[in-house]
N, C-alpha and C positions, 0 to 999 in steps of 0.2 A: 887082943888087938883086932883081929879079923872081925870079931863079933861087933865091936865098937864101930869099926869102919862100915860094916853092914847097916847098922842103925843110922849112921850119918847118911849113907847113900839112900836108904829108905826114905828118909825125911826130905832129902833133896829131890827125889823122884816124885814125891807126893806134891812138893811145892811147884815142880815143873809141870805136872799134870794139871794142877789148879790154874796156873798161868796160861796153859794151852787152852783149857776149857773156856777161860775168860776171853781169849783172843779169837777163838774159832768162829764166832758169830760175825767178826769184822773182816774175815779174810776175803780175798777176791779170787775165787777158784779158776776164773778164766785168764788170770794173768800169764801164768806159765803152764805148760803141759808137763807131762811125766818125763819128757826128754830134756827139760830145761829151756826149751825154745818157747817163744811167745805162742800162744795157742790160736790167736787170731792171725790167719794168713792173708796176705794181700795177693789176690789173684791176678792183678793186672801186671805185676812185674816191674812197674815203674815206681820209683821213689821220687817224691817231690820235696825239695827243701826250699826254704825261703830265707 
């Protein structure tokens, strides 16, 4: 049973890797930083809303 589950997991990991490889060229690396915050900071300190 463990071996069967391992095979299933290997197949799923391979499909996930293929999906990620397809999506990587379309990512926007400047959207969020490693800390989860937006990487573009507004230095003025003022927020304008309309």
